[in-house]
MIBALO-901132 format. One record per residue: residue number from 1; residue in one letter; x, y, z of N, C-alpha, C in turn. Coordinates in steps of 0.05 Angstrom, whole numbers. Layout:
<atoms>
  seq  type     npx     npy     npz    capx    capy    capz     cpx     cpy     cpz
  NUM     a       X       Y       Z       X       Y       Z       X       Y       Z
...
</atoms>
This chain:
<atoms>
  seq  type     npx     npy     npz    capx    capy    capz     cpx     cpy     cpz
    1     m    1594    1210    2222    1612    1223    2241    1602    1251    2248
    2     k    1607    1260    2273    1598    1286    2282    1614    1308    2269
    3     k    1600    1330    2263    1614    1354    2253    1631    1366    2276
    4     v    1652    1380    2268    1669    1393    2288    1674    1422    2280
    5     v    1683    1437    2300    1692    1465    2295    1718    1468    2309
    6     a    1733    1488    2301    1760    1492    2312    1763    1522    2320
    7     g    1777    1526    2342    1784    1553    2351    1814    1555    2352
    8     i    1825    1577    2342    1855    1580    2342    1861    1606    2358
    9     d    1875    1602    2380    1884    1625    2396    1912    1632    2386
   10     l    1915    1654    2372    1939    1661    2358    1956    1680    2374
   11     h    1982    1674    2376    2002    1691    2389    2024    1698    2369
   12     s    2043    1713    2379    2065    1722    2361    2083    1700    2352
   13     n    2085    1679    2369    2103    1657    2362    2090    1629    2361
   14     n    2064    1628    2366    2051    1602    2365    2021    1605    2364
   15     p    2007    1587    2350    1978    1584    2351    1971    1560    2368
   16     v    1950    1562    2384    1940    1539    2399    1913    1533    2387
   17     i    1909    1508    2379    1885    1499    2365    1869    1481    2383
   18     g    1843    1486    2385    1825    1468    2399    1802    1460    2381
   19     i    1795    1434    2381    1774    1424    2363    1753    1411    2381
   20     l    1727    1419    2376    1704    1408    2390    1684    1397    2370
   21     d    1669    1377    2380    1647    1367    2363    1622    1383    2368
   22     k    1601    1377    2355    1576    1393    2356    1562    1390    2383
   23     d    1570    1370    2400    1559    1367    2427    1576    1382    2448
   24     g    1597    1394    2439    1615    1409    2458    1637    1392    2469
   25     e    1640    1368    2460    1661    1350    2471    1688    1358    2457
   26     r    1709    1360    2474    1735    1366    2463    1747    1342    2448
   27     v    1754    1346    2424    1764    1324    2407    1795    1324    2406
   28     a    1807    1347    2403    1836    1348    2401    1845    1377    2405
   29     h    1870    1380    2414    1882    1406    2416    1912    1403    2412
   30     c    1925    1425    2404    1953    1424    2399    1965    1453    2399
   31     k    1990    1455    2408    2004    1480    2406    2027    1477    2386
   32     l    2027    1495    2366    2046    1492    2344    2062    1518    2340
   33     a    2083    1515    2324    2098    1539    2316    2082    1554    2294
   34     c    2089    1579    2290    2075    1595    2269    2084    1586    2241
   35     d    2074    1563    2234    2081    1551    2208    2056    1541    2195
   36     l    2048    1551    2172    2023    1544    2160    2022    1514    2153
   37     k    2044    1502    2146    2044    1474    2139    2037    1457    2164
   38     l    2047    1465    2187    2041    1449    2211    2011    1452    2219
   39     v    2000    1476    2215    1972    1481    2222    1954    1465    2203
   40     t    1959    1466    2177    1942    1451    2158    1945    1421    2162
   41     k    1969    1412    2170    1973    1384    2175    1957    1374    2198
   42     f    1955    1391    2219    1939    1383    2243    1909    1383    2236
   43     l    1901    1402    2220    1872    1404    2213    1863    1384    2192
   44     a    1882    1374    2176    1876    1357    2153    1858    1333    2160
   45     p    1863    1318    2181    1846    1295    2187    1817    1302    2193
   46     f    1812    1327    2199    1784    1335    2206    1771    1350    2183
   47     r    1785    1352    2160    1775    1369    2138    1746    1363    2130
   48     e    1740    1337    2127    1714    1329    2116    1691    1336    2135
   49     r    1696    1338    2161    1674    1344    2179    1678    1371    2194
   50     l    1698    1386    2185    1704    1412    2197    1685    1433    2185
   51     e    1667    1444    2201    1648    1464    2192    1661    1492    2190
   52     q    1675    1500    2210    1687    1526    2210    1712    1527    2228
   53     v    1730    1546    2222    1753    1551    2238    1753    1580    2246
   54     a    1754    1585    2272    1754    1612    2282    1783    1620    2290
   55     v    1793    1641    2278    1820    1651    2284    1817    1677    2299
   56     e    1831    1679    2321    1830    1704    2337    1843    1727    2321
   57     s    1830    1750    2321    1840    1773    2306    1862    1787    2323
   58     t    1887    1779    2317    1910    1792    2330    1924    1808    2308
   59     y    1946    1821    2316    1960    1838    2296    1973    1822    2274
   60     n    1977    1795    2278    1991    1779    2258    1974    1757    2246
   61     w    1949    1763    2241    1931    1742    2231    1932    1737    2201
   62     y    1944    1756    2186    1943    1754    2156    1952    1727    2146
   63     w    1976    1719    2154    1988    1695    2143    1971    1670    2148
   64     l    1959    1669    2171    1944    1645    2179    1917    1644    2164
   65     v    1902    1666    2166    1875    1667    2153    1878    1664    2123
   66     d    1896    1679    2110    1899    1677    2081    1908    1649    2073
   67     g    1926    1637    2089    1936    1610    2082    1914    1589    2085
   68     l    1898    1591    2106    1877    1571    2110    1855    1575    2088
   69     r    1849    1599    2081    1829    1604    2060    1839    1594    2033
   70     a    1865    1597    2028    1876    1587    2003    1875    1557    2002
   71     s    1877    1544    2026    1875    1515    2027    1846    1505    2029
   72     k    1826    1524    2025    1798    1517    2025    1786    1509    2052
   73     f    1798    1519    2073    1786    1516    2100    1766    1538    2105
   74     p    1743    1532    2116    1723    1553    2122    1731    1570    2146
   75     v    1741    1593    2142    1753    1609    2163    1735    1633    2170
   76     v    1733    1640    2196    1721    1665    2205    1741    1678    2223
   77     l    1739    1705    2225    1757    1720    2241    1743    1729    2266
   78     a    1752    1719    2289    1739    1726    2315    1747    1754    2324
   79     n    1727    1768    2334    1732    1795    2344    1735    1795    2374
   80     p    1759    1796    2385    1763    1794    2414    1752    1817    2429
   81     a    1750    1841    2417    1740    1864    2431    1710    1861    2438
   82     a    1696    1844    2424    1667    1840    2429    1661    1816    2446
   83     m    1682    1803    2456    1678    1779    2473    1684    1785    2502
   84     d    1665    1779    2519    1670    1781    2548    1681    1754    2558
   85     q    1707    1750    2552    1718    1723    2554    1724    1714    2582
   86     y    1733    1732    2599    1743    1724    2625    1725    1731    2649
   87     s    1700    1739    2643    1682    1746    2665    1675    1721    2681
   88     g    1681    1722    2707    1675    1700    2725    1693    1677    2724
   89     i    1714    1678    2708    1733    1656    2705    1757    1660    2724
   90     k    1764    1640    2740    1786    1643    2758    1813    1636    2745
   91     h    1813    1616    2728    1838    1608    2715    1833    1603    2686
   92     a    1850    1613    2669    1848    1609    2640    1876    1607    2628
   93     d    1879    1592    2607    1904    1590    2593    1899    1590    2563
   94     d    1920    1586    2547    1917    1587    2518    1899    1565    2508
   95     t    1900    1541    2520    1883    1519    2511    1854    1526    2516
   96     h    1848    1537    2540    1821    1546    2546    1811    1567    2526
   97     d    1829    1586    2519    1821    1607    2501    1814    1595    2473
   98     a    1829    1575    2464    1824    1563    2438    1797    1549    2438
   99     f    1791    1533    2460    1766    1520    2462    1743    1539    2466
  100     f    1748    1562    2479    1728    1582    2483    1719    1593    2456
  101     l    1738    1598    2438    1731    1607    2411    1714    1587    2397
  102     g    1722    1561    2400    1707    1539    2387    1679    1537    2398
  103     e    1676    1541    2425    1650    1538    2438    1631    1560    2428
  104     l    1641    1585    2426    1624    1607    2416    1616    1601    2387
  105     l    1635    1590    2372    1630    1584    2344    1609    1562    2342
  106     r    1611    1542    2359    1592    1519    2359    1564    1529    2365
  107     l    1562    1548    2384    1536    1558    2393    1525    1579    2374
  108     g    1541    1588    2355    1531    1608    2336    1531    1636    2347
  109     i    1547    1642    2368    1546    1669    2380    1574    1681    2379
  110     l    1591    1672    2362    1618    1683    2361    1617    1710    2346
  111     p    1626    1732    2359    1627    1758    2345    1651    1757    2325
  112     t    1645    1763    2301    1666    1761    2280    1673    1788    2268
  113     g    1696    1789    2256    1706    1813    2243    1706    1809    2212
  114     y    1712    1831    2199    1712    1831    2170    1739    1823    2159
  115     i    1740    1804    2141    1765    1795    2128    1769    1812    2103
  116     y    1786    1831    2104    1791    1849    2081    1802    1834    2058
  117     d    1795    1843    2034    1805    1831    2009    1835    1829    2010
  118     a    1846    1805    2008    1875    1801    2009    1890    1814    1987
  119     a    1877    1818    1964    1891    1831    1941    1894    1861    1946
  120     l    1875    1874    1960    1876    1902    1965    1889    1909    1992
  121     r    1891    1890    2009    1902    1895    2036    1929    1908    2036
  122     p    1948    1898    2019    1975    1911    2019    1974    1940    2012
  123     v    1956    1948    1993    1954    1976    1985    1942    1992    2008
  124     r    1922    1981    2022    1911    1995    2045    1932    1999    2067
  125     d    1947    1978    2072    1968    1981    2093    1990    2000    2084
  126     l    1995    2002    2058    2014    2021    2048    2005    2050    2053
  127     l    1979    2055    2050    1968    2081    2056    1970    2087    2086
  128     r    1967    2067    2102    1970    2071    2131    1998    2079    2138
  129     r    2018    2067    2124    2046    2074    2128    2051    2103    2120
  130     r    2036    2113    2100    2039    2140    2092    2033    2159    2115
  131     l    2011    2153    2130    2003    2170    2152    2025    2170    2173
  132     m    2038    2147    2178    2060    2146    2197    2084    2164    2188
  133     l    2090    2163    2161    2111    2180    2151    2104    2210    2153
  134     v    2079    2216    2148    2070    2244    2151    2074    2254    2180
  135     h    2068    2237    2199    2072    2244    2227    2102    2249    2233
  136     q    2119    2232    2222    2147    2235    2226    2158    2261    2213
  137     r    2148    2267    2189    2157    2291    2176    2147    2316    2191
  138     t    2122    2315    2201    2112    2337    2216    2128    2342    2242
  139     a    2136    2320    2255    2152    2323    2279    2179    2336    2273
  140     l    2191    2329    2250    2217    2341    2242    2213    2371    2235
  141     l    2191    2377    2221    2186    2405    2214    2182    2422    2239
  142     l    2168    2412    2259    2163    2427    2284    2189    2429    2300
  143     s    2205    2408    2299    2230    2409    2314    2249    2429    2302
  144     f    2250    2431    2275    2267    2450    2262    2258    2479    2268
  145     s    2232    2484    2266    2222    2511    2271    2226    2519    2300
  146     s    2224    2499    2318    2229    2505    2346    2258    2512    2351
  147     l    2277    2498    2339    2305    2504    2342    2311    2532    2331
  148     y    2299    2539    2308    2303    2565    2296    2292    2587    2314
  149     a    2269    2583    2326    2258    2603    2344    2275    2607    2369
  150     r    2286    2585    2380    2302    2587    2404    2328    2602    2399
  151     t    2340    2598    2376    2367    2609    2371    2366    2637    2358
  152     t    2344    2644    2345    2343    2670    2331    2321    2688    2341
  153     g    2301    2677    2355    2279    2693    2364    2259    2699    2342
  154     q    2262    2687    2318    2245    2691    2295    2228    2666    2290
  155     e    2206    2670    2275    2190    2648    2267    2196    2640    2238
  156     m    2193    2615    2232    2197    2605    2205    2172    2590    2196
  157     s    2161    2598    2173    2137    2584    2162    2145    2556    2153
  158     l    2126    2538    2156    2131    2511    2148    2133    2509    2117
  159     n    2119    2526    2103    2121    2526    2073    2149    2533    2064
  160     r    2162    2553    2078    2189    2560    2071    2208    2537    2078
  161     l    2203    2524    2101    2220    2502    2109    2219    2479    2090
  162     k    2196    2473    2080    2193    2450    2061    2208    2454    2035
  163     q    2213    2480    2028    2227    2486    2003    2257    2490    2008
  164     m    2266    2488    2032    2294    2495    2039    2312    2472    2033
  165     g    2336    2478    2023    2357    2458    2018    2375    2456    2042
  166     v    2393    2436    2041    2411    2430    2064    2430    2454    2069
  167     e    2443    2464    2048    2462    2485    2052    2449    2511    2062
  168     e    2425    2517    2052    2411    2540    2061    2404    2538    2091
  169     a    2396    2514    2099    2389    2509    2128    2414    2512    2145
  170     q    2436    2503    2136    2461    2504    2152    2470    2533    2155
  171     k    2465    2550    2135    2474    2578    2136    2458    2594    2156
  172     l    2436    2583    2166    2421    2598    2186    2434    2599    2213
  173     y    2454    2582    2217    2467    2580    2244    2497    2583    2241
  174     t    2510    2591    2263    2539    2594    2264    2552    2571    2280
  175     d    2536    2560    2298    2547    2537    2314    2547    2512    2298
  176     p    2570    2497    2297    2572    2472    2281    2551    2451    2289
  177     a    2544    2449    2314    2525    2429    2323    2497    2435    2311
  178     n    2490    2461    2313    2464    2469    2301    2464    2466    2271
  179     q    2487    2471    2258    2488    2467    2229    2484    2438    2222
  180     l    2496    2420    2238    2494    2392    2232    2465    2382    2235
  181     i    2452    2389    2257    2424    2380    2261    2405    2392    2241
  182     a    2410    2418    2234    2393    2431    2214    2395    2417    2187
  183     g    2420    2411    2179    2424    2397    2153    2412    2369    2153
  184     l    2415    2354    2175    2404    2327    2176    2373    2328    2175
  185     q    2362    2347    2190    2332    2348    2191    2321    2355    2164
  186     v    2333    2375    2151    2323    2382    2124    2326    2359    2104
  187     q    2348    2345    2107    2352    2321    2089    2331    2300    2094
  188     h    2325    2295    2119    2305    2274    2126    2277    2283    2118
  189     i    2271    2309    2121    2245    2320    2113    2241    2316    2083
  190     g    2262    2321    2067    2260    2317    2038    2256    2288    2031
  191     q    2271    2270    2044    2269    2242    2038    2241    2231    2045
  192     l    2230    2240    2068    2204    2232    2076    2183    2242    2056
  193     g    2187    2267    2047    2168    2278    2027    2168    2262    2001
  194     q    2191    2253    1992    2192    2237    1968    2178    2210    1972
  195     s    2183    2198    1995    2170    2172    2001    2140    2175    2002
  196     i    2130    2197    2014    2101    2202    2016    2089    2205    1988
  197     q    2103    2219    1971    2093    2223    1943    2092    2196    1928
  198     e    2112    2180    1932    2112    2154    1918    2089    2136    1927
  199     i    2084    2136    1953    2062    2121    1964    2035    2131    1953
  200     e    2032    2157    1952    2007    2169    1942    2002    2161    1913
  201     k    2022    2161    1897    2019    2153    1869    2010    2124    1867
  202     r    2022    2107    1883    2016    2078    1881    1988    2073    1891
  203     v    1980    2085    1913    1953    2081    1924    1932    2093    1906
  204     l    1938    2117    1895    1918    2130    1878    1911    2114    1854
  205     a    1931    2100    1843    1926    2083    1819    1906    2061    1826
  206     s    1908    2050    1850    1889    2028    1858    1862    2040    1867
  207     a    1862    2062    1881    1837    2073    1891    1819    2083    1868
  208     r    1831    2095    1847    1815    2105    1825    1801    2083    1810
  209     a    1811    2058    1812    1798    2036    1799    1774    2025    1814
  210     l    1770    2035    1839    1748    2026    1855    1725    2045    1852
  211     p    1700    2036    1854    1677    2053    1847    1672    2075    1868
  212     y    1681    2071    1893    1675    2091    1913    1690    2117    1910
  213     y    1714    2116    1899    1733    2139    1900    1720    2164    1887
  214     a    1710    2161    1863    1699    2184    1849    1675    2196    1863
  215     r    1658    2178    1875    1635    2188    1890    1643    2204    1915
  216     l    1663    2194    1929    1672    2207    1953    1684    2234    1949
  217     e    1696    2238    1925    1708    2264    1919    1687    2286    1917
  218     t    1661    2279    1914    1640    2299    1912    1631    2308    1940
  219     l    1640    2294    1961    1632    2300    1988    1648    2325    1999
  220     p    1635    2344    2012    1649    2368    2022    1672    2360    2041
  221     g    1695    2373    2037    1718    2368    2054    1735    2345    2047
  222     v    1726    2329    2027    1741    2305    2020    1756    2310    1994
  223     g    1782    2309    1995    1800    2312    1972    1812    2285    1965
  224     k    1835    2287    1951    1848    2263    1941    1856    2243    1963
  225     i    1870    2254    1983    1880    2236    2005    1858    2224    2021
  226     l    1838    2240    2029    1816    2230    2045    1799    2210    2029
  227     a    1795    2216    2004    1780    2197    1987    1794    2170    1985
  228     m    1821    2171    1982    1836    2146    1981    1834    2132    2008
  229     t    1836    2146    2030    1835    2134    2056    1808    2120    2061
  230     i    1787    2134    2056    1760    2123    2061    1755    2099    2042
  231     t    1763    2102    2017    1759    2080    1998    1773    2055    2006
  232     m    1799    2058    2014    1815    2034    2020    1808    2022    2048
  233     e    1798    2039    2066    1791    2028    2093    1764    2015    2094
  234     v    1746    2023    2077    1718    2013    2078    1717    1984    2068
  235     g    1731    1978    2046    1728    1951    2034    1702    1949    2020
  236     d    1684    1933    2031    1657    1928    2020    1637    1943    2037
  237     i    1625    1964    2027    1606    1980    2042    1581    1964    2050
  238     q    1575    1943    2036    1551    1927    2041    1553    1912    2068
  239     r    1576    1912    2080    1579    1899    2106    1566    1916    2128
  240     f    1560    1941    2122    1546    1959    2141    1517    1961    2134
  241     e    1499    1954    2152    1471    1953    2147    1459    1981    2140
  242     g    1470    2001    2152    1459    2028    2148    1479    2049    2155
  243     p    1472    2075    2152    1490    2097    2158    1498    2098    2187
  244     g    1480    2090    2205    1486    2090    2233    1508    2071    2240
  245     n    1507    2047    2229    1527    2027    2233    1555    2036    2223
  246     f    1554    2049    2200    1579    2059    2188    1591    2082    2205
  247     s    1574    2101    2213    1585    2123    2229    1595    2113    2256
  248     s    1583    2092    2267    1593    2080    2292    1621    2068    2287
  249     y    1624    2054    2265    1650    2042    2258    1671    2063    2254
  250     c    1663    2087    2246    1681    2110    2242    1686    2125    2268
  251     r    1676    2115    2290    1680    2127    2316    1668    2155    2317
  252     a    1646    2159    2303    1634    2186    2301    1609    2188    2319
  253     v    1604    2168    2335    1581    2170    2354    1591    2167    2382
  254     k    1575    2175    2401    1583    2173    2429    1584    2144    2439
  255     a    1604    2138    2454    1606    2111    2465    1596    2111    2494
  256     e    1570    2112    2497    1559    2114    2524    1534    2097    2526
  257     r    1527    2090    2551    1503    2074    2556    1483    2092    2571
  258     l    1459    2093    2561    1438    2109    2573    1415    2092    2583
  259     s    1403    2100    2606    1379    2086    2616    1362    2108    2629
  260     n    1337    2109    2619    1318    2129    2629    1329    2157    2626
  261     q    1343    2161    2602    1355    2187    2595    1377    2195    2614
  262     k    1389    2176    2628    1411    2182    2646    1436    2165    2637
  263     k    1459    2177    2639    1483    2163    2631    1491    2143    2653
  264     k    1493    2117    2645    1500    2096    2663    1528    2085    2660
  265     g    1542    2094    2640    1569    2084    2636    1578    2090    2607
  266     e    1602    2081    2601    1613    2085    2574    1622    2059    2562
  267     n    1617    2056    2536    1627    2033    2522    1655    2038    2512
  268     n    1666    2019    2497    1693    2021    2487    1694    2042    2464
  269     s    1705    2065    2470    1706    2086    2450    1726    2080    2427
  270     k    1743    2060    2431    1763    2053    2411    1753    2032    2392
  271     c    1729    2022    2396    1717    2003    2376    1713    2018    2350
  272     g    1721    2005    2328    1718    2018    2302    1745    2022    2289
  273     n    1745    2038    2269    1769    2042    2252    1780    2070    2257
  274     r    1804    2071    2268    1816    2097    2276    1824    2113    2251
  275     y    1830    2100    2229    1838    2114    2205    1813    2128    2193
  276     l    1790    2115    2193    1766    2128    2184    1757    2151    2203
  277     a    1762    2147    2229    1756    2168    2249    1772    2193    2243
  278     w    1798    2189    2237    1815    2211    2230    1806    2225    2204
  279     a    1799    2208    2184    1791    2218    2158    1767    2236    2159
  280     f    1746    2228    2174    1721    2244    2175    1724    2268    2192
  281     v    1741    2268    2213    1746    2292    2228    1761    2312    2211
  282     e    1780    2303    2195    1795    2320    2176    1775    2332    2156
  283     a    1758    2315    2145    1738    2324    2126    1720    2345    2138
  284     a    1712    2341    2163    1695    2361    2177    1709    2388    2180
  285     n    1735    2387    2186    1750    2412    2189    1752    2427    2162
  286     f    1756    2412    2141    1758    2425    2114    1730    2435    2105
  287     a    1710    2418    2111    1683    2425    2101    1673    2451    2115
  288     r    1678    2454    2140    1668    2478    2154    1683    2503    2146
  289     r    1706    2500    2133    1721    2523    2124    1712    2531    2096
  290     y    1707    2512    2079    1704    2517    2050    1677    2512    2039
  291     d    1659    2498    2054    1632    2493    2044    1612    2511    2059
  292     p    1598    2529    2046    1580    2548    2061    1559    2534    2077
  293     q    1546    2513    2067    1525    2500    2082    1536    2485    2106
  294     c    1559    2472    2103    1572    2459    2126    1580    2479    2147
  295     r    1590    2502    2138    1598    2523    2157    1574    2533    2172
  296     k    1552    2537    2158    1528    2548    2172    1517    2527    2192
  297     w    1517    2502    2184    1508    2481    2203    1527    2479    2227
  298     f    1553    2480    2221    1573    2479    2243    1570    2502    2262
  299     d    1566    2526    2252    1563    2549    2270    1539    2547    2288
  300     r    1517    2537    2278    1493    2533    2295    1498    2512    2317
  301     k    1512    2491    2309    1518    2470    2329    1538    2480    2350
  302     a    1559    2494    2341    1579    2505    2359    1568    2525    2379
  303     a    1548    2540    2370    1535    2560    2387    1521    2547    2411
  304     k    1511    2523    2406    1496    2508    2427    1515    2492    2445
  305     a    1537    2483    2434    1555    2465    2449    1584    2477    2449
  306     s    1601    2466    2432    1629    2476    2430    1639    2469    2402
  307     n    1662    2480    2395    1674    2474    2369    1681    2444    2367
  308     v    1691    2432    2388    1699    2404    2388    1675    2386    2382
  309     i    1653    2391    2397    1629    2375    2394    1617    2380    2366
  310     a    1618    2405    2357    1607    2411    2331    1623    2397    2308
  311     t    1649    2397    2312    1666    2383    2292    1660    2353    2291
  312     k    1657    2341    2314    1651    2313    2316    1624    2307    2304
  313     a    1605    2325    2309    1578    2321    2298    1578    2324    2268
  314     l    1593    2342    2257    1595    2345    2228    1609    2321    2216
  315     a    1629    2311    2230    1642    2286    2220    1623    2263    2219
  316     c    1605    2261    2239    1584    2240    2238    1565    2244    2215
  317     k    1558    2268    2210    1540    2274    2188    1553    2268    2161
  318     l    1578    2274    2158    1593    2268    2134    1596    2237    2130
  319     a    1601    2223    2152    1604    2194    2151    1578    2181    2141
  320     k    1555    2191    2151    1529    2180    2142    1524    2186    2113
  321     a    1532    2211    2105    1529    2218    2077    1547    2201    2059
  322     a    1571    2195    2069    1589    2178    2054    1578    2150    2050
  323     w    1564    2139    2070    1551    2113    2068    1531    2113    2044
  324     y    1515    2134    2043    1495    2136    2021    1509    2138    1994
  325     l    1531    2153    1992    1545    2155    1967    1555    2128    1958
  326     m    1566    2113    1976    1578    2087    1969    1557    2065    1966
  327     a    1538    2064    1984    1518    2042    1984    1498    2046    1962
  328     k    1490    2071    1956    1470    2076    1936    1482    2085    1909
  329     n    1509    2086    1908    1523    2093    1883    1512    2119    1871
  330     t    1514    2140    1888    1504    2166    1879    1523    2188    1888
  331     n    1521    2212    1876    1537    2234    1884    1525    2249    1907
  332     y    1541    2267    1919    1533    2282    1942    1510    2302    1934
  333     d    1490    2302    1951    1468    2321    1947    1463    2336    1974
  334     p    1469    2362    1975    1466    2377    2000    1438    2377    2011
  335     k    1418    2374    1993    1390    2373    2002    1385    2348    2019
  336     q    1398    2326    2012    1395    2301    2028    1409    2304    2055
  337     m    1430    2319    2056    1445    2321    2081    1434    2342    2099
  338     f    1425    2365    2088    1416    2387    2105    1386    2393    2102
  339     g    1373    2380    2083    1344    2385    2079    1340    2408    2061
  340     q    1315    2413    2054    1308    2435    2036    1311    2461    2051
  341     p    1322    2482    2038    1324    2508    2051    1297    2520    2056
  342     a    1295    2534    2079    1269    2547    2086    1262    2569    2066
  343     k    1237    2570    2059    1228    2590    2040    1224    2617    2054
  344     k    1234    2637    2041    1231    2664    2053    1202    2674    2049
  345     a    1193    2688    2070    1166    2699    2068    1164    2720    2046
  346     m    1143    2718    2031    1139    2737    2009    1130    2764    2020
  347     k    1142    2786    2009    1135    2813    2017    1108    2820    2005
  348     k    1091    2833    2020    1065    2842    2010    1068    2869    1996
</atoms>
């Protein structure tokens, strides 16, 4: 019997499955509810000759990919951002999309994504939620300080605000409406701070058990939070062939197309990991402040371009250094990053 492959076009409320044989002939297709039992039941008759199953990487792929892998189906995760799916096509539907995934899989040209370790994925996603809570807390802090400036003409430091209690905040105002909003905001700020601390403790316990964490803490500008973020977002560093691939994944390189040294267009600047992009820009900002060599390198770059470009360039340099730390299992060496310092001329 001929071998077959399957493509699954996944949506929020249904997956559409298309199965093709190795000659490209359509064997079967079906639209099902988002129920793992229904999906495995449909694939079960083809299990013995099913070579691979391609699942489209959508926001809700966890349950399907993890479930199929647990049932011993050979699953790959299709990367839709790397597929020029609709070029030259006049009409397409969900069934076509499912068979299109299967066709690319059959031809061996399907661009695939990384399937993160299912055991660590909840911890990584928990750390991502921390960043969301930090943004919410920052918005409340800025809102409170803005209200205080409008009503009193004075500035309030964020450090003082973080230490403030509800009653103290309410005493700043005479109007009952302002007292109410001030008390609620301070209460919410405190609750968000507690939630953020709980998340950090939970993630730190998992990150410290991974080999990358301690190495990354030796990198300039990288502290506890950034080391956790990079560790949990990377997964397996061996999936990146070299430092250039990793820095590209971190969105630390230009997304442009050049021909004969002329710019011909731009590629997708959002390809890659936005959390790693944030982490290395943050690391670059800290490194240029507190690390003398990073500051010196940054100043030279900024003098030729701008602070923004210099920060991005330093972030790229730190991302490449991070790849070496993780891939080669070594600590940070400034000589490897910046080269040997120039020897001073000897006085006669």
